[in-house]
PyMOL Python script that loads the backbone (N, CA, C, O; Angstrom):
from pymol import cmd

cmd.read_pdbstr("""\
ATOM      1  N   MET A   1       0.847  -1.177   0.000  1.00  0.00           N
ATOM      2  CA  MET A   1       0.000   0.000   0.000  1.00  0.00           C
ATOM      3  C   MET A   1       0.895   1.244   0.000  1.00  0.00           C
ATOM      4  O   MET A   1       1.899   1.291   0.710  1.00  0.00           O
ATOM      5  N   GLN A   2       0.531   2.234  -0.787  1.00  0.00           N
ATOM      6  CA  GLN A   2       1.288   3.488  -0.835  1.00  0.00           C
ATOM      7  C   GLN A   2       0.590   4.561  -0.003  1.00  0.00           C
ATOM      8  O   GLN A   2      -0.633   4.694  -0.022  1.00  0.00           O
ATOM      9  N   VAL A   3       1.414   5.329   0.737  1.00  0.00           N
ATOM     10  CA  VAL A   3       0.887   6.411   1.565  1.00  0.00           C
ATOM     11  C   VAL A   3       1.650   7.692   1.257  1.00  0.00           C
ATOM     12  O   VAL A   3       2.801   7.656   0.821  1.00  0.00           O
ATOM     13  N   GLU A   4       0.995   8.821   1.488  1.00  0.00           N
ATOM     14  CA  GLU A   4       1.633  10.130   1.296  1.00  0.00           C
ATOM     15  C   GLU A   4       2.299  10.560   2.594  1.00  0.00           C
ATOM     16  O   GLU A   4       1.670  10.556   3.652  1.00  0.00           O
ATOM     17  N   LEU A   5       3.564  10.929   2.512  1.00  0.00           N
ATOM     18  CA  LEU A   5       4.275  11.502   3.654  1.00  0.00           C
ATOM     19  C   LEU A   5       4.121  13.013   3.546  1.00  0.00           C
ATOM     20  O   LEU A   5       4.675  13.635   2.639  1.00  0.00           O
ATOM     21  N   LYS A   6       3.366  13.604   4.474  1.00  0.00           N
ATOM     22  CA  LYS A   6       3.045  15.033   4.421  1.00  0.00           C
ATOM     23  C   LYS A   6       3.792  15.815   5.490  1.00  0.00           C
ATOM     24  O   LYS A   6       4.247  15.251   6.486  1.00  0.00           O
ATOM     25  N   VAL A   7       3.912  17.118   5.272  1.00  0.00           N
ATOM     26  CA  VAL A   7       4.459  18.014   6.293  1.00  0.00           C
ATOM     27  C   VAL A   7       3.422  18.081   7.412  1.00  0.00           C
ATOM     28  O   VAL A   7       2.307  18.549   7.183  1.00  0.00           O
ATOM     29  N   PRO A   8       3.768  17.623   8.617  1.00  0.00           N
ATOM     30  CA  PRO A   8       2.794  17.652   9.711  1.00  0.00           C
ATOM     31  C   PRO A   8       2.411  19.084  10.088  1.00  0.00           C
ATOM     32  O   PRO A   8       3.278  19.947  10.232  1.00  0.00           O
ATOM     33  N   GLU A   9       1.136  19.324  10.244  1.00  0.00           N
ATOM     34  CA  GLU A   9       0.671  20.666  10.603  1.00  0.00           C
ATOM     35  C   GLU A   9       1.031  21.029  12.038  1.00  0.00           C
ATOM     36  O   GLU A   9       1.152  22.210  12.363  1.00  0.00           O
ATOM     37  N   ASP A  10       1.204  20.026  12.903  1.00  0.00           N
ATOM     38  CA  ASP A  10       1.472  20.323  14.313  1.00  0.00           C
ATOM     39  C   ASP A  10       2.895  20.816  14.578  1.00  0.00           C
ATOM     40  O   ASP A  10       3.163  21.324  15.666  1.00  0.00           O
ATOM     41  N   ILE A  11       3.817  20.682  13.617  1.00  0.00           N
ATOM     42  CA  ILE A  11       5.174  21.206  13.827  1.00  0.00           C
ATOM     43  C   ILE A  11       5.345  22.603  13.246  1.00  0.00           C
ATOM     44  O   ILE A  11       6.370  23.251  13.457  1.00  0.00           O
ATOM     45  N   TRP A  12       4.335  23.061  12.514  1.00  0.00           N
ATOM     46  CA  TRP A  12       4.406  24.369  11.845  1.00  0.00           C
ATOM     47  C   TRP A  12       4.165  25.479  12.859  1.00  0.00           C
ATOM     48  O   TRP A  12       3.389  25.296  13.797  1.00  0.00           O
ATOM     49  N   PRO A  13       4.816  26.625  12.690  1.00  0.00           N
ATOM     50  CA  PRO A  13       4.546  27.760  13.594  1.00  0.00           C
ATOM     51  C   PRO A  13       3.072  28.155  13.576  1.00  0.00           C
ATOM     52  O   PRO A  13       2.323  27.771  12.678  1.00  0.00           O
ATOM     53  N   ARG A  14       2.673  28.921  14.572  1.00  0.00           N
ATOM     54  CA  ARG A  14       1.261  29.321  14.710  1.00  0.00           C
ATOM     55  C   ARG A  14       0.680  29.929  13.447  1.00  0.00           C
ATOM     56  O   ARG A  14      -0.479  29.683  13.114  1.00  0.00           O
ATOM     57  N   ARG A  15       1.465  30.710  12.752  1.00  0.00           N
ATOM     58  CA  ARG A  15       0.950  31.374  11.546  1.00  0.00           C
ATOM     59  C   ARG A  15       0.972  30.401  10.384  1.00  0.00           C
ATOM     60  O   ARG A  15       2.008  30.217   9.745  1.00  0.00           O
ATOM     61  N   ARG A  16      -0.140  29.790  10.112  1.00  0.00           N
ATOM     62  CA  ARG A  16      -0.241  28.778   9.053  1.00  0.00           C
ATOM     63  C   ARG A  16      -0.044  29.362   7.654  1.00  0.00           C
ATOM     64  O   ARG A  16       0.192  28.624   6.697  1.00  0.00           O
ATOM     65  N   ASP A  17      -0.143  30.695   7.537  1.00  0.00           N
ATOM     66  CA  ASP A  17       0.009  31.304   6.216  1.00  0.00           C
ATOM     67  C   ASP A  17       1.478  31.467   5.826  1.00  0.00           C
ATOM     68  O   ASP A  17       1.773  31.817   4.683  1.00  0.00           O
ATOM     69  N   TRP A  18       2.405  31.217   6.758  1.00  0.00           N
ATOM     70  CA  TRP A  18       3.819  31.291   6.413  1.00  0.00           C
ATOM     71  C   TRP A  18       4.190  30.107   5.531  1.00  0.00           C
ATOM     72  O   TRP A  18       3.823  28.966   5.810  1.00  0.00           O
ATOM     73  N   GLY A  19       4.919  30.395   4.472  1.00  0.00           N
ATOM     74  CA  GLY A  19       5.444  29.322   3.641  1.00  0.00           C
ATOM     75  C   GLY A  19       6.827  28.947   4.122  1.00  0.00           C
ATOM     76  O   GLY A  19       7.481  29.726   4.816  1.00  0.00           O
ATOM     77  N   GLY A  20       7.270  27.781   3.764  1.00  0.00           N
ATOM     78  CA  GLY A  20       8.609  27.330   4.105  1.00  0.00           C
ATOM     79  C   GLY A  20       9.364  26.965   2.846  1.00  0.00           C
ATOM     80  O   GLY A  20       8.776  26.798   1.778  1.00  0.00           O
ATOM     81  N   GLU A  21      10.677  26.843   2.984  1.00  0.00           N
ATOM     82  CA  GLU A  21      11.526  26.446   1.859  1.00  0.00           C
ATOM     83  C   GLU A  21      12.288  25.187   2.238  1.00  0.00           C
ATOM     84  O   GLU A  21      12.901  25.114   3.303  1.00  0.00           O
ATOM     85  N   VAL A  22      12.243  24.202   1.357  1.00  0.00           N
ATOM     86  CA  VAL A  22      12.991  22.968   1.578  1.00  0.00           C
ATOM     87  C   VAL A  22      14.477  23.288   1.460  1.00  0.00           C
ATOM     88  O   VAL A  22      14.929  23.771   0.422  1.00  0.00           O
ATOM     89  N   VAL A  23      15.243  23.020   2.529  1.00  0.00           N
ATOM     90  CA  VAL A  23      16.682  23.302   2.498  1.00  0.00           C
ATOM     91  C   VAL A  23      17.510  22.031   2.328  1.00  0.00           C
ATOM     92  O   VAL A  23      18.646  22.101   1.860  1.00  0.00           O
ATOM     93  N   SER A  24      16.966  20.876   2.699  1.00  0.00           N
ATOM     94  CA  SER A  24      17.681  19.606   2.531  1.00  0.00           C
ATOM     95  C   SER A  24      16.676  18.481   2.355  1.00  0.00           C
ATOM     96  O   SER A  24      15.628  18.461   3.001  1.00  0.00           O
ATOM     97  N   VAL A  25      17.007  17.542   1.470  1.00  0.00           N
ATOM     98  CA  VAL A  25      16.224  16.318   1.302  1.00  0.00           C
ATOM     99  C   VAL A  25      17.193  15.160   1.530  1.00  0.00           C
ATOM    100  O   VAL A  25      18.231  15.080   0.873  1.00  0.00           O
ATOM    101  N   TYR A  26      16.861  14.273   2.448  1.00  0.00           N
ATOM    102  CA  TYR A  26      17.782  13.220   2.870  1.00  0.00           C
ATOM    103  C   TYR A  26      17.468  11.838   2.313  1.00  0.00           C
ATOM    104  O   TYR A  26      18.188  10.884   2.608  1.00  0.00           O
ATOM    105  N   VAL A  27      16.418  11.707   1.519  1.00  0.00           N
ATOM    106  CA  VAL A  27      16.076  10.403   0.951  1.00  0.00           C
ATOM    107  C   VAL A  27      16.020  10.491  -0.565  1.00  0.00           C
ATOM    108  O   VAL A  27      15.852  11.562  -1.149  1.00  0.00           O
ATOM    109  N   LYS A  28      16.168   9.324  -1.178  1.00  0.00           N
ATOM    110  CA  LYS A  28      16.039   9.183  -2.631  1.00  0.00           C
ATOM    111  C   LYS A  28      15.050   8.060  -2.900  1.00  0.00           C
ATOM    112  O   LYS A  28      14.760   7.247  -2.022  1.00  0.00           O
ATOM    113  N   GLU A  29      14.543   8.027  -4.108  1.00  0.00           N
ATOM    114  CA  GLU A  29      13.637   6.952  -4.485  1.00  0.00           C
ATOM    115  C   GLU A  29      14.359   5.619  -4.341  1.00  0.00           C
ATOM    116  O   GLU A  29      15.501   5.466  -4.774  1.00  0.00           O
ATOM    117  N   GLY A  30      13.680   4.661  -3.728  1.00  0.00           N
ATOM    118  CA  GLY A  30      14.252   3.343  -3.496  1.00  0.00           C
ATOM    119  C   GLY A  30      14.825   3.153  -2.102  1.00  0.00           C
ATOM    120  O   GLY A  30      15.051   2.019  -1.679  1.00  0.00           O
ATOM    121  N   ASN A  31      15.066   4.247  -1.375  1.00  0.00           N
ATOM    122  CA  ASN A  31      15.591   4.141  -0.003  1.00  0.00           C
ATOM    123  C   ASN A  31      14.564   3.488   0.914  1.00  0.00           C
ATOM    124  O   ASN A  31      13.360   3.693   0.762  1.00  0.00           O
ATOM    125  N   GLU A  32      15.053   2.701   1.865  1.00  0.00           N
ATOM    126  CA  GLU A  32      14.217   2.161   2.938  1.00  0.00           C
ATOM    127  C   GLU A  32      14.209   3.183   4.071  1.00  0.00           C
ATOM    128  O   GLU A  32      15.251   3.753   4.396  1.00  0.00           O
ATOM    129  N   VAL A  33      13.050   3.418   4.673  1.00  0.00           N
ATOM    130  CA  VAL A  33      12.938   4.346   5.798  1.00  0.00           C
ATOM    131  C   VAL A  33      12.215   3.670   6.955  1.00  0.00           C
ATOM    132  O   VAL A  33      11.412   2.756   6.766  1.00  0.00           O
ATOM    133  N   ASN A  34      12.522   4.143   8.146  1.00  0.00           N
ATOM    134  CA  ASN A  34      11.859   3.687   9.367  1.00  0.00           C
ATOM    135  C   ASN A  34      11.138   4.864  10.003  1.00  0.00           C
ATOM    136  O   ASN A  34      11.424   6.019   9.686  1.00  0.00           O
ATOM    137  N   VAL A  35      10.218   4.578  10.885  1.00  0.00           N
ATOM    138  CA  VAL A  35       9.540   5.630  11.639  1.00  0.00           C
ATOM    139  C   VAL A  35      10.601   6.447  12.376  1.00  0.00           C
ATOM    140  O   VAL A  35      11.463   5.890  13.056  1.00  0.00           O
ATOM    141  N   GLY A  36      10.528   7.767  12.234  1.00  0.00           N
ATOM    142  CA  GLY A  36      11.462   8.658  12.912  1.00  0.00           C
ATOM    143  C   GLY A  36      12.676   9.044  12.093  1.00  0.00           C
ATOM    144  O   GLY A  36      13.443   9.908  12.517  1.00  0.00           O
ATOM    145  N   ASP A  37      12.882   8.427  10.921  1.00  0.00           N
ATOM    146  CA  ASP A  37      14.016   8.809  10.072  1.00  0.00           C
ATOM    147  C   ASP A  37      13.828  10.224   9.547  1.00  0.00           C
ATOM    148  O   ASP A  37      12.710  10.641   9.242  1.00  0.00           O
ATOM    149  N   LEU A  38      14.930  10.957   9.446  1.00  0.00           N
ATOM    150  CA  LEU A  38      14.901  12.319   8.915  1.00  0.00           C
ATOM    151  C   LEU A  38      14.723  12.262   7.405  1.00  0.00           C
ATOM    152  O   LEU A  38      15.528  11.651   6.702  1.00  0.00           O
ATOM    153  N   ILE A  39      13.667  12.901   6.909  1.00  0.00           N
ATOM    154  CA  ILE A  39      13.353  12.902   5.483  1.00  0.00           C
ATOM    155  C   ILE A  39      13.807  14.201   4.835  1.00  0.00           C
ATOM    156  O   ILE A  39      14.420  14.179   3.768  1.00  0.00           O
ATOM    157  N   ALA A  40      13.514  15.329   5.468  1.00  0.00           N
ATOM    158  CA  ALA A  40      13.850  16.637   4.893  1.00  0.00           C
ATOM    159  C   ALA A  40      13.896  17.681   5.998  1.00  0.00           C
ATOM    160  O   ALA A  40      13.417  17.459   7.110  1.00  0.00           O
ATOM    161  N   GLU A  41      14.486  18.828   5.663  1.00  0.00           N
ATOM    162  CA  GLU A  41      14.472  19.984   6.558  1.00  0.00           C
ATOM    163  C   GLU A  41      13.888  21.162   5.797  1.00  0.00           C
ATOM    164  O   GLU A  41      14.159  21.364   4.613  1.00  0.00           O
ATOM    165  N   VAL A  42      13.073  21.936   6.516  1.00  0.00           N
ATOM    166  CA  VAL A  42      12.379  23.082   5.934  1.00  0.00           C
ATOM    167  C   VAL A  42      12.703  24.312   6.767  1.00  0.00           C
ATOM    168  O   VAL A  42      12.658  24.265   7.996  1.00  0.00           O
ATOM    169  N   GLU A  43      13.031  25.417   6.095  1.00  0.00           N
ATOM    170  CA  GLU A  43      13.296  26.669   6.805  1.00  0.00           C
ATOM    171  C   GLU A  43      12.066  27.556   6.748  1.00  0.00           C
ATOM    172  O   GLU A  43      11.486  27.783   5.686  1.00  0.00           O
ATOM    173  N   ILE A  44      11.676  28.060   7.936  1.00  0.00           N
ATOM    174  CA  ILE A  44      10.561  28.994   8.052  1.00  0.00           C
ATOM    175  C   ILE A  44      11.015  30.126   8.955  1.00  0.00           C
ATOM    176  O   ILE A  44      11.319  29.903  10.127  1.00  0.00           O
ATOM    177  N   GLU A  45      11.064  31.325   8.425  1.00  0.00           N
ATOM    178  CA  GLU A  45      11.419  32.487   9.241  1.00  0.00           C
ATOM    179  C   GLU A  45      12.658  32.224  10.107  1.00  0.00           C
ATOM    180  O   GLU A  45      12.644  32.486  11.310  1.00  0.00           O
ATOM    181  N   LYS A  46      13.705  31.715   9.502  1.00  0.00           N
ATOM    182  CA  LYS A  46      15.007  31.453  10.148  1.00  0.00           C
ATOM    183  C   LYS A  46      14.997  30.267  11.107  1.00  0.00           C
ATOM    184  O   LYS A  46      16.001  30.017  11.774  1.00  0.00           O
ATOM    185  N   ALA A  47      13.910  29.542  11.191  1.00  0.00           N
ATOM    186  CA  ALA A  47      13.853  28.317  11.994  1.00  0.00           C
ATOM    187  C   ALA A  47      13.893  27.118  11.049  1.00  0.00           C
ATOM    188  O   ALA A  47      13.326  27.162   9.957  1.00  0.00           O
ATOM    189  N   ILE A  48      14.563  26.049  11.471  1.00  0.00           N
ATOM    190  CA  ILE A  48      14.633  24.832  10.666  1.00  0.00           C
ATOM    191  C   ILE A  48      13.722  23.775  11.294  1.00  0.00           C
ATOM    192  O   ILE A  48      13.876  23.419  12.462  1.00  0.00           O
ATOM    193  N   LEU A  49      12.771  23.282  10.498  1.00  0.00           N
ATOM    194  CA  LEU A  49      11.876  22.210  10.938  1.00  0.00           C
ATOM    195  C   LEU A  49      12.362  20.898  10.344  1.00  0.00           C
ATOM    196  O   LEU A  49      12.694  20.838   9.160  1.00  0.00           O
ATOM    197  N   LYS A  50      12.404  19.861  11.144  1.00  0.00           N
ATOM    198  CA  LYS A  50      12.801  18.538  10.677  1.00  0.00           C
ATOM    199  C   LYS A  50      11.544  17.741  10.338  1.00  0.00           C
ATOM    200  O   LYS A  50      10.642  17.605  11.165  1.00  0.00           O
ATOM    201  N   ILE A  51      11.494  17.221   9.122  1.00  0.00           N
ATOM    202  CA  ILE A  51      10.375  16.391   8.685  1.00  0.00           C
ATOM    203  C   ILE A  51      10.809  14.940   8.852  1.00  0.00           C
ATOM    204  O   ILE A  51      11.741  14.483   8.190  1.00  0.00           O
ATOM    205  N   LEU A  52      10.130  14.221   9.739  1.00  0.00           N
ATOM    206  CA  LEU A  52      10.468  12.834  10.042  1.00  0.00           C
ATOM    207  C   LEU A  52       9.438  11.893   9.432  1.00  0.00           C
ATOM    208  O   LEU A  52       8.270  12.246   9.270  1.00  0.00           O
ATOM    209  N   SER A  53       9.891  10.695   9.098  1.00  0.00           N
ATOM    210  CA  SER A  53       8.975   9.698   8.547  1.00  0.00           C
ATOM    211  C   SER A  53       8.012   9.218   9.620  1.00  0.00           C
ATOM    212  O   SER A  53       8.408   8.958  10.756  1.00  0.00           O
ATOM    213  N   GLN A  54       6.759   9.104   9.252  1.00  0.00           N
ATOM    214  CA  GLN A  54       5.756   8.517  10.141  1.00  0.00           C
ATOM    215  C   GLN A  54       5.515   7.050   9.788  1.00  0.00           C
ATOM    216  O   GLN A  54       4.671   6.387  10.391  1.00  0.00           O
ATOM    217  N   TYR A  55       6.276   6.544   8.789  1.00  0.00           N
ATOM    218  CA  TYR A  55       6.042   5.197   8.272  1.00  0.00           C
ATOM    219  C   TYR A  55       7.345   4.423   8.131  1.00  0.00           C
ATOM    220  O   TYR A  55       8.426   5.003   8.033  1.00  0.00           O
ATOM    221  N   LYS A  56       7.217   3.097   8.123  1.00  0.00           N
ATOM    222  CA  LYS A  56       8.323   2.217   7.772  1.00  0.00           C
ATOM    223  C   LYS A  56       8.014   1.666   6.388  1.00  0.00           C
ATOM    224  O   LYS A  56       6.920   1.152   6.154  1.00  0.00           O
ATOM    225  N   GLY A  57       8.970   1.769   5.471  1.00  0.00           N
ATOM    226  CA  GLY A  57       8.743   1.259   4.130  1.00  0.00           C
ATOM    227  C   GLY A  57       9.810   1.727   3.161  1.00  0.00           C
ATOM    228  O   GLY A  57      10.928   2.061   3.556  1.00  0.00           O
ATOM    229  N   ARG A  58       9.447   1.747   1.878  1.00  0.00           N
ATOM    230  CA  ARG A  58      10.369   2.126   0.805  1.00  0.00           C
ATOM    231  C   ARG A  58       9.865   3.392   0.124  1.00  0.00           C
ATOM    232  O   ARG A  58       8.676   3.519  -0.167  1.00  0.00           O
ATOM    233  N   VAL A  59      10.777   4.328  -0.127  1.00  0.00           N
ATOM    234  CA  VAL A  59      10.423   5.577  -0.809  1.00  0.00           C
ATOM    235  C   VAL A  59      10.176   5.262  -2.284  1.00  0.00           C
ATOM    236  O   VAL A  59      11.074   4.799  -2.988  1.00  0.00           O
ATOM    237  N   VAL A  60       8.958   5.516  -2.741  1.00  0.00           N
ATOM    238  CA  VAL A  60       8.590   5.279  -4.132  1.00  0.00           C
ATOM    239  C   VAL A  60       8.867   6.521  -4.966  1.00  0.00           C
ATOM    240  O   VAL A  60       9.370   6.426  -6.085  1.00  0.00           O
ATOM    241  N   LYS A  61       8.535   7.688  -4.417  1.00  0.00           N
ATOM    242  CA  LYS A  61       8.686   8.945  -5.158  1.00  0.00           C
ATOM    243  C   LYS A  61       8.975  10.072  -4.177  1.00  0.00           C
ATOM    244  O   LYS A  61       8.313  10.194  -3.146  1.00  0.00           O
ATOM    245  N   VAL A  62       9.966  10.895  -4.502  1.00  0.00           N
ATOM    246  CA  VAL A  62      10.254  12.112  -3.737  1.00  0.00           C
ATOM    247  C   VAL A  62       9.643  13.267  -4.521  1.00  0.00           C
ATOM    248  O   VAL A  62       9.944  13.443  -5.701  1.00  0.00           O
ATOM    249  N   LEU A  63       8.789  14.052  -3.877  1.00  0.00           N
ATOM    250  CA  LEU A  63       8.021  15.081  -4.576  1.00  0.00           C
ATOM    251  C   LEU A  63       8.532  16.499  -4.354  1.00  0.00           C
ATOM    252  O   LEU A  63       7.958  17.450  -4.885  1.00  0.00           O
ATOM    253  N   VAL A  64       9.610  16.655  -3.573  1.00  0.00           N
ATOM    254  CA  VAL A  64      10.171  17.985  -3.336  1.00  0.00           C
ATOM    255  C   VAL A  64      11.671  17.962  -3.608  1.00  0.00           C
ATOM    256  O   VAL A  64      12.315  16.914  -3.587  1.00  0.00           O
ATOM    257  N   SER A  65      12.198  19.149  -3.862  1.00  0.00           N
ATOM    258  CA  SER A  65      13.635  19.339  -4.056  1.00  0.00           C
ATOM    259  C   SER A  65      14.065  20.529  -3.227  1.00  0.00           C
ATOM    260  O   SER A  65      13.232  21.325  -2.792  1.00  0.00           O
ATOM    261  N   GLU A  66      15.369  20.653  -3.007  1.00  0.00           N
ATOM    262  CA  GLU A  66      15.886  21.818  -2.295  1.00  0.00           C
ATOM    263  C   GLU A  66      15.454  23.084  -3.026  1.00  0.00           C
ATOM    264  O   GLU A  66      15.549  23.173  -4.250  1.00  0.00           O
ATOM    265  N   GLY A  67      14.981  24.055  -2.260  1.00  0.00           N
ATOM    266  CA  GLY A  67      14.522  25.320  -2.828  1.00  0.00           C
ATOM    267  C   GLY A  67      13.031  25.397  -3.066  1.00  0.00           C
ATOM    268  O   GLY A  67      12.496  26.485  -3.279  1.00  0.00           O
ATOM    269  N   ASP A  68      12.338  24.250  -3.035  1.00  0.00           N
ATOM    270  CA  ASP A  68      10.884  24.251  -3.232  1.00  0.00           C
ATOM    271  C   ASP A  68      10.188  24.955  -2.073  1.00  0.00           C
ATOM    272  O   ASP A  68      10.634  24.868  -0.929  1.00  0.00           O
ATOM    273  N   LYS A  69       9.106  25.646  -2.369  1.00  0.00           N
ATOM    274  CA  LYS A  69       8.265  26.296  -1.359  1.00  0.00           C
ATOM    275  C   LYS A  69       7.155  25.325  -0.973  1.00  0.00           C
ATOM    276  O   LYS A  69       6.516  24.720  -1.834  1.00  0.00           O
ATOM    277  N   ILE A  70       6.933  25.184   0.346  1.00  0.00           N
ATOM    278  CA  ILE A  70       5.890  24.276   0.818  1.00  0.00           C
ATOM    279  C   ILE A  70       5.118  24.908   1.968  1.00  0.00           C
ATOM    280  O   ILE A  70       5.528  25.923   2.530  1.00  0.00           O
ATOM    281  N   THR A  71       3.994  24.288   2.306  1.00  0.00           N
ATOM    282  CA  THR A  71       3.126  24.738   3.394  1.00  0.00           C
ATOM    283  C   THR A  71       2.704  23.511   4.208  1.00  0.00           C
ATOM    284  O   THR A  71       2.977  22.384   3.795  1.00  0.00           O
ATOM    285  N   PRO A  72       2.046  23.704   5.354  1.00  0.00           N
ATOM    286  CA  PRO A  72       1.579  22.553   6.129  1.00  0.00           C
ATOM    287  C   PRO A  72       0.684  21.658   5.279  1.00  0.00           C
ATOM    288  O   PRO A  72      -0.179  22.144   4.548  1.00  0.00           O
ATOM    289  N   GLY A  73       0.891  20.366   5.379  1.00  0.00           N
ATOM    290  CA  GLY A  73       0.095  19.417   4.615  1.00  0.00           C
ATOM    291  C   GLY A  73       0.656  19.090   3.249  1.00  0.00           C
ATOM    292  O   GLY A  73       0.137  18.205   2.569  1.00  0.00           O
ATOM    293  N   SER A  74       1.714  19.787   2.823  1.00  0.00           N
ATOM    294  CA  SER A  74       2.340  19.475   1.533  1.00  0.00           C
ATOM    295  C   SER A  74       2.865  18.043   1.554  1.00  0.00           C
ATOM    296  O   SER A  74       3.389  17.578   2.567  1.00  0.00           O
ATOM    297  N   VAL A  75       2.719  17.352   0.431  1.00  0.00           N
ATOM    298  CA  VAL A  75       3.219  15.981   0.323  1.00  0.00           C
ATOM    299  C   VAL A  75       4.701  16.031  -0.040  1.00  0.00           C
ATOM    300  O   VAL A  75       5.091  16.653  -1.028  1.00  0.00           O
ATOM    301  N   ILE A  76       5.517  15.365   0.774  1.00  0.00           N
ATOM    302  CA  ILE A  76       6.968  15.333   0.586  1.00  0.00           C
ATOM    303  C   ILE A  76       7.382  14.130  -0.259  1.00  0.00           C
ATOM    304  O   ILE A  76       8.235  14.241  -1.140  1.00  0.00           O
ATOM    305  N   ALA A  77       6.766  12.976   0.023  1.00  0.00           N
ATOM    306  CA  ALA A  77       7.151  11.742  -0.658  1.00  0.00           C
ATOM    307  C   ALA A  77       6.005  10.738  -0.609  1.00  0.00           C
ATOM    308  O   ALA A  77       5.061  10.874   0.170  1.00  0.00           O
ATOM    309  N   ILE A  78       6.119   9.732  -1.462  1.00  0.00           N
ATOM    310  CA  ILE A  78       5.201   8.596  -1.452  1.00  0.00           C
ATOM    311  C   ILE A  78       5.993   7.401  -0.917  1.00  0.00           C
ATOM    312  O   ILE A  78       7.091   7.109  -1.390  1.00  0.00           O
ATOM    313  N   ILE A  79       5.419   6.720   0.072  1.00  0.00           N
ATOM    314  CA  ILE A  79       6.083   5.595   0.729  1.00  0.00           C
ATOM    315  C   ILE A  79       5.261   4.321   0.511  1.00  0.00           C
ATOM    316  O   ILE A  79       4.045   4.323   0.702  1.00  0.00           O
ATOM    317  N   GLU A  80       5.924   3.243   0.112  1.00  0.00           N
ATOM    318  CA  GLU A  80       5.296   1.917   0.038  1.00  0.00           C
ATOM    319  C   GLU A  80       5.482   1.268   1.406  1.00  0.00           C
ATOM    320  O   GLU A  80       6.607   1.002   1.829  1.00  0.00           O
ATOM    321  N   VAL A  81       4.364   1.015   2.095  1.00  0.00           N
ATOM    322  CA  VAL A  81       4.461   0.447   3.449  1.00  0.00           C
ATOM    323  C   VAL A  81       4.115  -1.032   3.449  1.00  0.00           C
ATOM    324  O   VAL A  81       4.144  -1.673   4.500  1.00  0.00           O
TER     325      VAL A  81
END
""", "prot")
cmd.dss("prot")
cmd.show_as("cartoon", "prot")
cmd.util.cbc("prot")
cmd.orient("prot")
């Protein structure tokens, strides 16, 4: 089964209208991931948010690159669980 790995809304600052920029992506298609693995980092107003995997499985597709603008709920990757 494939699931979407999204930017969790609960880690985003109070102002949901702020956009973030992907500064690092740590996975590639085909990588195995575990719950808690670091997937990407996003910068928002000089703060760095760590996006962690909520799933154990294989990365099927990475949907963001460094420099991309994202918001809460944005899909980062597709994971085969």
